[in-house]
VEXPATI-890110 format. One record per residue: x, y, z of N, C-alpha, C, CB in turn. Coordinates in steps of 0.2 Angstrom, whole numbers, plus 5000, padded with zeros to 4 digits. Atoms other than C-alpha are relative to their C-alpha. Glycine has a CB too. Layout:
XYZXYZXYZXYZ...
END
This chain:
500650024997499346545053499249984996500050045005500449975003498146595041499949894995500450104996499850065002498746415031499949945004500650015000499850074995498746295048499249994999500550015011500650074996497646135049499550025004500349935004500649994993496846175066499650074996500550025010500649965001496046325061499550004992500450085000500550025006495446275043499650084996499249945005500349935001495346465037499849984995500350074999500050015007495546405019499649974997500649984999500550025003494146295019499250054999499949945003500749964998492946445023500350054996499750035008499949915005493846595014500549984994500550085007499449995007494746634998500350075002499750004991499649945001496046744996500050024991500749975003499849975008496046834977499749934998501050024998500350065002494746684973500349955001500049994994499850074997496046544981499749985007500850025002500250054992495346434994499250015000500450045009500750015003493546414998499650045002499749955002500649955002491846484996499450005006499649964992500449964993491146495014499750045000500350025004500049944997491346635019500350074994500450005006499749955008492046805008500350005000499950084998499449985002493346825000500650055005499750034993500049944993494446915013500750044994500349965012499449985006495746984995500250115004499549994988499849934997495547185006499649995007499750084994500350004992494947135024500450065004500149915005499849964998496347255027499950055000500350005000500449935000495647405022499549995002499950034995500749994998493947355027499949995007499549964997500150014992494347325045500650035003499949935002499450014997495447385056500449975007500150035000499650054996496547295068499349985007500750045004500350034993495247295084499349974995499750085006500650035003493647255070500549925000499750034992499850055001494847105065500249965005500450004997499950034993495247045082499149955002500450095007500850024999493047055083499949954999499650044997500450065005492646945069500349945002500150014993499750084995493746805079499749975003500550005005500150024993493346815095499049974999500350095007500550015000491546855091499749984992499750055004500150015005491046775074499250004997500449965000500949985003489146805074499750075003499449945003500349944994489146975083500150054990500950035011500049955007489447065063499949934994500950064998500050065008488946935048499650044997499649924999500049955006489047015032499349994997500649994994500550025004487447025021500349954994499650064998499850065006487446865011500449935002500650054994499650074999488546745021500049985008500950014997500550034995487146695034500149945000499450004999500250065001486946525038499349984998500149985006500550045001485646445030499849925001499850024995500150074997484646295037499449984995499950005007500550035004483546185025499949935003500350014992500450084997482446025033499749994992499250025009500450015008481745935018499149955004500849924991500550024999480145825018500149955005499749994994499850075000481045675021500550005008500449974993499850024993481745725038500850044999500049915002499550005000483445775033500350064999500249964996499849934999484445935039500650014996500250025007499249974999485746035031500150085000500549974993499649954999486646205033500550024996500349995004499449965005487846315023499850084999499949964993500149955004488046485014499649994995500650014997500850015007486546505001500750024994498950115000499649995005487746494985499750034993500349954999500150015006486646484971499149985001500649944996500650005001484746494971499450014993499950035004500349985006483346464956499249975002500549964993500950035000481246394955500249935003499649984990500250064998481846224957500649975003499649964995499550034997483346204966500450075004500349954993499449944996484646284979500649985001499950015007499450034999486446264983500150035005500650004996500049984993487046265002500950004999499549955006499350034997489146265004500350025006500450004996499850004993490046225019500649974999499649975004499550054998491546135025500249964996499949965006500150075001491045985020499950004992499349975003500149995009490646045002499450024997500149944996500549985004489346104988499149925003500450004991500350035002487646034990499250004998500149965002500849985001485946044982499449965000499950024995500750044999484246024985499450054996499850005010500549995005482846024975499250045006499949914996500649984995481346134981499549995000499950045002501050054998479846014980500249985004499549934996500050044996480745944991500250025010500549964997499749954994481046085004499449995005500250104998500950004995479646065021500450085003499849905008499949944997480746235027500550034999500050005004499249995001482146335026500150085004500350014990499749974995482846465038500650025001499949975002499249974998484346595040500049995007500250085000500250004992485146575058500450065001500249945006499749944995485946715068500849995003499450025007499250044998487546595071500450004996500049945002499550015005488946615061500149934998500650045000499850054999489646485052500649985001499749974997499149994998491446515057499749975009500550114998500050054992491446405076500350075003500749925001499649954995491646505091500549985003499550025006499450054998493246475099500649994998499949954999499449995003494446485088500750015005499950064995499449974999495646585095500349965006500050075000499750054997495746475109500449944998499649985003499450035001496746355100500450034999500049954996499549975002497946475097500550025006499950054997499749954996499346555107500050074998500649994999499949934999499346725111500450014992500350025008499449995007500946745097499549984994500749935001500050025005500046645085499350034998500149924999500549985003498346735085500350094998499449985006499649935001499446915085500249974992500750035007499650015006500246835070499349994993500649915001500750015004498646795062499850074998499449965005500549925002497846965063500750024997499750075009499649965005499547035056499949994993500650005001499950035005499246925041499450034996500149925001500749945003497547015039500050054999499750025003499949915000498147165042500350024993500650045007499649975008499147145024499550004996500649964997500650015007497547085013499850064998499249975001500549934999497347265007499949994992500450075003500250015008496647284988500750064996498950044999499649975006498047324973499850074997500049954995500149945006497947484962499749974997500550044997500150035007497047444948500450024995499350014997499249995009497947454931499450004996500949914996500550015003496347474923500250074995499250005005499949935004496347624909499750055003499850004993500449944997495247724917500150035009499149965000499850004994496047734934499950055003500449995001500149934999495747914935499250015003500150044992500450034995494247844941499749975007499949984998499750044995494547744954500750025004500049954997499449984999495547864964500449965007499950075002499650064996496947774974500250055008500749964995499949934997497047954985499350055002500450034995500649964998495548054992500250055003499549965005499749964996496148214997499450035005500450064996500649954996495248315013500050074998500150005009500149915001494648485011500650025005499050055002499449974996495948605020499250005007500450114996500549994992494148645033499449934996499550135002500350045004493048495032499350025001500149935001500849964998490948545032499849975006499249994994500250024992489948535049499549974998499950065007500650034998488548415053499750045006500249945000500549974994487348505063499449965002499850084998500850054995486048415074499450034997499950035010500649975004484448435065499350035008499749924994500550004996483248415080500649985009499549934996499850024992483548385100500249935000499150015006499750075000484448215105499149975004501049995006500650035000482648195114499749964993499650055003500650035007481848155096500449964996499750064994499850055006482848015090499849974998500449965000500350045003482247915079500449925000499950034993499850054999482547715081500249954992499549985004499850045008483647655064499650054995499549904999500349975006483047785053500349984992500050065002499650045008483447765033499750034995499849914998500349955006482347915025500050065004499049984997500249954996482248075028500050084993500550025008500049965005481448215014499350065005499849944992500649984997480148335017499250004997500150065001500850035002478148335015499850064996499450005008500249975007477548405000499650065002499649954996500449914997476848585005500050025004499450015003499949994993477448615020500950015000499649925005499349984996479248725025500149985002500350035002499650014992479448655043499849945002499950055006500250094998478748475041500549964996499249984997499650085003479948315036499649955002500849995004500350064999479748145036500649954999499549994995499350064996480848005044499849944999500250005010500150055000480747835040500249955004500049994996499550034994481247715055500049924997499650005010499850075003481847545045499449965001500649975002500450054997481347395056499550025004500249965003500750014996480047455067499450034995500050065009500449975004479247535050499450055002499649954996500549954997478547675058500050084994500350025009499749945003478547855049499650045003500050014992500049944997478648005059500150064994500650015005500149944999478248185056500750055004499350005003499749974995479748305062499850094998500949975000500549925003478948495063500150035004499150024999499549914996480048645067499750045001500650054997500249975000479548755075500350065008499449964998499449944996480548925085499549995010499950154995500550024994479148845101500549945004499249974997499750054999480148695101499849954993499749995007500250055008480148555087499549945005500949944994500650044999478848415086500249944998499350014996500050065004478948245083499249964999500549945004500650045001477148155076499949954997499650024998500350065003476547995070499950004995499549985002500450015006476147975054499749934998500450014995500350095005475847795050500649955003500050004988499450054997476647635061499649964996500349985008499850065007476647495046500349945004500650044994499750084996477347355059499849954997499949985007500450075001476147205054499950024989498949995008499950025004476347245037500749994994499550024998499749995004478047255034500649955004500250084998499550064999479447095034500650085005500449934989499749964998480647165048500849945002499650055006499550004998482147065047500750014999499949995001499249954998484147095047500150054996500649975000500049945006484047185029499450014999500549994994500649975004482447225027499550065006499649934997500449954997481147335034499550074994500650045006500249975004480447485027500450064997499650015002499349965005481647575013500150054998500249984996499949955002480847715005499450055000500349984994500749975003479347835001500150074994499650035008499949965004479047924987499150054999500349954994500949964999477348074987499950014993499950085005500249985009476448104969500250064998499150004997500149915003476748254960499450035002500050014991500649994998475048274964499549995008499849984994500050004993475148254983499450065002500850025003500549944996474048404987499650004997500150075000500649985004472748384976500049925004499950024989500450085000472548184976500349975009500649934992499850014993473548154995500349924998499250015008499950085002474347984986500950005003499949984990499550025001476047924991500249935001500450045002499950064999476947774991500749965002499949984994499650034996478047645000500349944997499649995006499850075002479247514995500249985008500750004994499950044993479747385009500049924996499350015007500150094999479747175011499549985004500549975003500650044994478347055016500349954999499250004997499850085001478446875019499149994998500349955009500650024999476846795010500149924998499550044996499850065001476746605012500449964999499949984997499350054998478446565017500550064994500049884997499849985005478946685002500250075003499549994994499849944997479946825005500250064991500949985006500149975007479646984992500050065001499549984994500249935002479647164988499450024997500450044998500549955002478347284987500150064999499549995002500349965000477747424983499350034998500250014999500750004997476247504987499750064999499949975007500749945000474847644985499850035005499349984997500749984994474147735002499950064998500250005010500349945001473347895004500350035007499149994999499849974996473648025017499250025002500650064998500949964998472348115028499750074996500150045009500249935002471448275024500350065000499650035002499549974999472648375033500850004998499950005005499450015001474148295026500749965005500150064999499449994995474948255044499949925001499850055008499750094997474748055045499449964994499749975011500550065005474047905035499350025001500049915002500749994998472147895031499549935004499850024994500450055001471947715035499849954997499850015001500550055004471247645022500749954998499550044993499950045001471847495014500750024994499349974998499449995007473547495002499749964994500949965002500050065005473447454986500850004994499350024995499450045002474947354978500150014993500049935001499949975005475747424963500649954996500150085001499550055002477247284961500249935006500750044996499950044996477547134971500749974997499449955002499650045003479347054967500449945003500350044998499850024996479846914974500749995001499749954999499449984998481546894982500249955001500150045003499850055001482646754980500649955007500250014993499850004993483746784997500150055003500549995000500549994997483646885009500550095001499949935007499449955000485147045004499850034991500949955000500149995008485047144988499250014998500249934996500749975001483247214989500050074996499650015008500049935003483647384983499850035005499750014995500449924994483147554990499650044997500450055002500349945001482547724983499349964994500650064996500749985006480747744974500050095001499149965004500149925000480747924967499550024995500650054999500249975008479648034953500550035000499350034999499449965002480848064940499650084997500449974994500149925004480648264931499249964995501050044992500650035003479448144921499649995002500049974996500850014996478148124933499849925000499450044996500150084997478447924932500450015006500449934994499950024993478847834947500649944998499349975004499650035001480647754947500349955007500350054997500050054996480947594957500849974998499449954998499350045000482847544962499949945002500550035003500050074998483047344963500749985000499649954995499250044999484547264968499949914996500250005011500250095004484847074961499849945004500749964997500350034995484047004976500549925002499449994998499650074996485646874982499949964995499649975008499449974997486346774984500750044997500149945002499349975002488246844984500249984991500749965005499750025009489046874964499449994997500649934997500550025004487246854958500349934994499750074996499850055005487446674951499849994994499949955002500349995006486246674940499750044993499850005001500149945006486346824931499450035000500049984993500449965000484846904937500050094996499950005007500049935002485547084934500050024991500950045004499749995008485947054916499449974995500749964999500550025003484246964914499450035000499949955001500649965002482947074903499449965001500050034994500650024999481646944909499949995007499949964997500149964993481946984927499950065005500349995001500049924997481447154939500550005003499550025004499649994993482847124949500750024997500049925005499449995001484547204948499950074994500449914997500349955005483647354937499750065004499449964996500449944999482847524937499649974997500250074998500650005004481147514932499750065001499649965002500249935001480147664928499149974999500650044993501050005000477847654929499950075000499549965008500749964999476547744927499550015006499749994996500650004996475547774943499449994998499950065004500949965003474047854935499749974996499950084996500550065005473847714921499949945003500349974993499950055000473447554919500249954992499449995002500050045009474147414906500049975001500349994993500350075000473547254901500049975006500449944995500250024993472747224919500550015003499849945001499649994992474247284930499750045000500750025002500049954996474147414942500050074999500349995002499449945001475147534933500149994992500949995006500149995008475447604914500749994999499750084997499550015003476947584906500250064994500049944998499949935006477747754896500049984993500750045001499950065006477647724879500750024997499350014994499249995001479447804878500349965003500350055001499650034995480047664887500349944994499549965006499750035003481547584881499949924998500550015003500050065001481147394882499249984997500249985008500750015000479347414876500149964994499450074999500350045006479547364860500549944999500050064993499350065000481047234862499749944998500649985007500250055003481047104852499849935004500449994995500150044994481146984867499450005002500550015006500449984999479446974870499950005008499649984995500050034993479646894887500450055004500349935001499949944995480647074893499950005003499950064999500549974994479947154906500050074998500249985009500149945001479347314900499950055005499550004995499949984994479547394917500750045001499949945005499149995000481647404913500050065000500549974995499649945003482247554912500750024999499950055003499250035000484147514914500149965004500550045001499950054995484947384921500749985000499649934999499350014996486647294929500050025007500550034997500049974995486447364945500149955004499550055000499950044996486947264961499650015006500649995001500749974996486047364974500050075002499949965006500249945000485747524970499450035006499750004993500449984992485047584989499950065000500349995005500149915001485147774985500050034994500750055004499849965005484847854971499450074998500149954994500349945000484248054966500150044993500350045006499849955006483948164951500250075002499350004995499649934999484948314951499250054997500850014994500849945002483248454949500550054995499750075009500049945003484348574941500049964990500850065003499850025004485048444926499549954996500549985002500550075001483548294928500549934999499649994992499750055001485248184929500149945005500650044998500550064996484848004937500749965003499449934992499350014996486447984950499649925006500150105007500250084994486447794959500549995003499949914996499750014997487447754973500149914999499850045006500050074999487747554969500549965006500349984994499650034993488447444983500449934996499549995009499650055005489947334977500049915002500850044999499850084997490447144979500749975002499849954994499350014995492347124985500450054998500649934998499449955003493147274976500050065001500150014994500049945002492447424972499150035003500350014992500850004998490647524977500450064995499550005009500249935008490147664962499550045002499749974991500449955004489247804957499950014994500250045002500149995006488747814943499250034995500149945000500449965004487547924929499649964998500350054996500550085003485947814923499750034992499149985006500549975005485047854905499849944998500350054994500550045002483747774898500349944995499550044998499550065005484247584890500649975002500250024993499650024998485647584897500449935005500050035002499950074998486747414904500750035006500249944992499549954996487747464920500649925003499550075009499650025001488747334919500049925007500550064998500150064996488447174934499649974998499950015007499450034999488947044934500849994998499949955000499450015008489847054919500550055003499750044991499549954996490947204928499850015008499950084996500349974995491147274945500350075000500149965006499749935000491447464944500349984990500950025009499750015004492747464929500249945000500450034999499650085002493547284930499749964998500349975007500450085001492847124922499949955008500749944995500250064994491947004936500149944998499450005003500450085001491246874927499949994994499349995005500250015007491046804910499649974997500449974997500750065000489646694912499550034997499649985009500749975002488246804908500350074992499650055010499849935003489346934896499549964992501250014999500350015008488446954878500550064996499050035000499849955005489047014862499650054998500149974995500349935002488747184856499950045004499450004996500249944996488147254872500850025003499449985006499549964998488947404879499850025008500150074995500149994990489247404898500550055002500349925005499949914997489247594906500250005005499450055001499449994995490747624917499950055004500650024998500249974995490347724933500350085002500149965004499549954999491047894937500450005003499950065001499750014993491747844952500149945002499750035005500150064997492147694959500850025004499849914995499750004993492847674977500449925002499350015005499550044999494247564982499749965008500950055001500350024993494047465000500350035004500049935002499849954995495047565011499650084999500850015000500449924999493747715007499449985002499950054994500650034995492247625011499849954996499350055002500350075002491147455009499350014998500149955005500650015000489347505008499950074996499549995007500049925002489147664996499350025000500350024993500749985000487547765001499950094994499850015011499949965004487047874987499550065003499849974992500049925000486748074989499750034996500550034999500349935003486148224980500650054997499550055006499649935001486948374970499750035001500350014994500349934997486848534979499950034996500250035004500549955006485748644972499850055006499149954995500449944995485448754986500550084999500149975010499649925002486548914987500449994994500650035005499450025006487148944968500550045002499950024994499349984999488549054975500449975003500050055003499450054994489248914987500549974994499549925005499450035005491048824978499649915001501150015003500450085002489648654982499550014996499649955006500650005006488448714968500349964995499750084997499950075007488448564956500449945003500650034992499650064998489448464966499449955006500850025005500650054999488648284969500449985006499849934993499850024995488748244988499849925002499750045003500050084998488848054996500549985005500249964994499750024995489347945007500349935000499550005005499950064998489847785017499749985004500449995002500250014996488747675026500549985006499649984999499650044993490247585036500650045001500149924999499249945000491947715034499550065002500650014991500249964999490447855039500450054997500050005006499849945002491647965026499550024992501050004999500449955004490748095017500450034994499750065004499449995007491448134998499450064997500149894993500549985004490848244987500550024990499650095004499750025007491348264966499750024994499949934998500349975006491148334949500349984995500150075000499950085006491148254934499850054993499149915003500049965006491148314915499749954995500850024998500150055005490248194902500449935003500550034993500150074998490048064914500849975004499849964992499250004996492148084920500350035005500550024996499749984991492848104937500250084998500949955003499549935001493448274937500550005008499450104999499750004994493748304957499649975005500250065002500350034994493548204971500250035008500249945000499849974993493548284991499849955006499650075001500549994992493248215007499750045003500450005004500349944996492248325016499950015007499549994998500050014994492048275032499949925003499650055001500150064996491648105044499350015002500649995006501050004994489748065051500349985004499149944999500250034993489548035068499949945000499650035003500650055001488447885063500149984993499150035002500450025005488247765049499650034995499949975002500549975004487547855035499649954996500350044995500550035004486047755029499550044995499649995004500349965005485347905019500250074998499350005001499749934999485448065013499250064997500950024994500649985001484048195011499950074996499750015007500049965002483548365002499450045003500150004995500649975000482248495006500050044994499850025005500249985004481248614996500450044996499550025001499649955002482748744996500649974996500350045006499550015004484048624987500649965007500350084996499650004994484948615007499949915000499650055007499850084998485748425012499949985007500749994998500050044993485448315028500349934999499250005003499650065001486348165031499549975007501050015001500550054993485148005042500549955003499249954997499550044997486247945054499649935004500450045005500250074998485747755057499949985006500449964999499850034992486547715074499850055006500949985000500249944997486247875082499350055001500450034997500849974999484447915078499950064996499750015007499849935001485048085073499850034990500950005003500049985006484548195056500450045004499350034997499449944997486048315054500050054993500949975002500049965004486048465042500650014999499650045001499150005003487748495032500150064998500249974993499949945000488148645034500850044994500050015008499450015005489448705019500350084999499749964993500049935002489648895021500750005003499450055004499149954997491348895032500549934996500250015014499650045006491948755018500250044992499349934999499749975008492648795001500149934997500950045000499850055005492748644988500450024995499649964997499749995006494148644977500449955001500250064999
END
C-alpha cells in the first residue's frame, strides 16, 4: 500500500533516501513509533508534526500563494517543497511568511483503504527499522542497552498541587540550599520552589511572557547565574523573540532583587541576538564554565539537514558552542572575547571570534563535570542517531558532514579538517531526541559516582555511561521516566533531578537502592 498511487506516500516520504522530500525520511519509523503511534500519525496527521516538517505558507507582494515544507533558506531566497515539486521564492518578493499547524499530509487517507489495506500499510511501516551500523567504531553505537538489575527510583520532589506548566529547567538558586529555580517554557515564567518541613512553597520569580516568543518550539529555554551572583545579582536568560517579523534567539542579562527572590524589574541588557532562519534547532543551555566565561549552545537553525551548512561555517554563530566574557566589552560588543579563544586569531577575518567549538545540530542540554571540567553535550540527531559527546576548545564535531559516527553529506566537507566523533550514538529504537544530563558527583561512595546520566525526551528512557579517553566503556538503562524528559538538574551537593515536561513534575533521582555495573 505504501507504493499505491492512491495514497501517494512516496511523493512525500523517502525510505533510506529514495522517494519524496516533503515529509521526514521513514527509514527507521518502525523504531520510532509503536503501532498505536503509527496509526495515529495517519488518522490524525496534524496531531504531532515533527519539528522542521510543518507547512510553510508564503504570500508574495504580487498576491501569489505558495505552500510546502521549508527545505532551504538564505538571505536572498527560500525553497519550499511540496508534492508538486520545489519552488524558490526571492526574499525581496515575500510579503508574508507563516507556519501552519495543519500537516501537509491530508486528512482522511485511511478512508480510501479497506481495513485489510490499512493493516498492511501499518505492518509495512513497522518493518522499517534501522540496520545495525557497520562503521569501525560500532562499540560506540550499542545495539542492545542492558537495563540495571534494579532500576533507579524517581521520587517526586514536590506535591502534585505545585505542578509547573511545561517546565524545561531546574537548578538551585545560588546561595540557598532549600530554594530551586524552575523555568516554564512557553509561559515564560520563572518560579522558585522553596523546600520547607512545614510545606513546600512555589514563588513567582518573574513573568517574562511579554518579552518571549512562544511558538511550538520556542520559549524560555535556559538560565545562568553569574559566578558572583551573590554580589552583583546578575543572571542571564536565553529565549526567542520576534522583531520586525524576524525570529531570533537572544541572550539577555537581568538583575535580581536585593533579597535574590525575584527579578528586579529593571530593563534587560541584550548581550547577543542571533537571527533564526527557521523555527527549529534554536539550541538550548547557557552555563558558566569553570573558567568563569559564559557558554552558549546554538543549534543549526534549520531547516532539516542544515542545507546551507551553517554548522560548518565559521562565519556564522549557528551550530556552534559559543564562549563570551560577560564582564568585559570588546570592539563595540556588549561582551568580551577571552584572550585564549581558539578562533580569535583565525586567518579568516570573517570568522566569528565567539565560536569555541563547531559542528553541532541541536545541543539542547550540556553541562560541565564539576570534578574534571569536561563539557558534556547531548546533540539531537537528524534521521538516524542521537549523540553524546565531550567537547574541547576549537573542535569540529561533524554535523552535517557526519551524523554521529557515520558520514551524512560531503557537501561541506573540507580537506584537512578533523571531525571529532561522539562518546556514544543511539539508534532510533533507543531514542529520537536526546536530553543531555550530568556526571554524577554526589555521594563519592556510590557506584554511580563518575557516571554520566542522561535521557531521551520522547522514549523517556534514562541511561548512564562511563568512558575513557572519550571512548564508551559501559552503558546501562537506569529507568524510564513517567514523563517526557525536558532537562536534568544538579543541586549544590551534586544530586541529580529530572524535569518532566508533560506532567509538570520535578523528580529526584534516588540512586541508593541501585548498583551501576
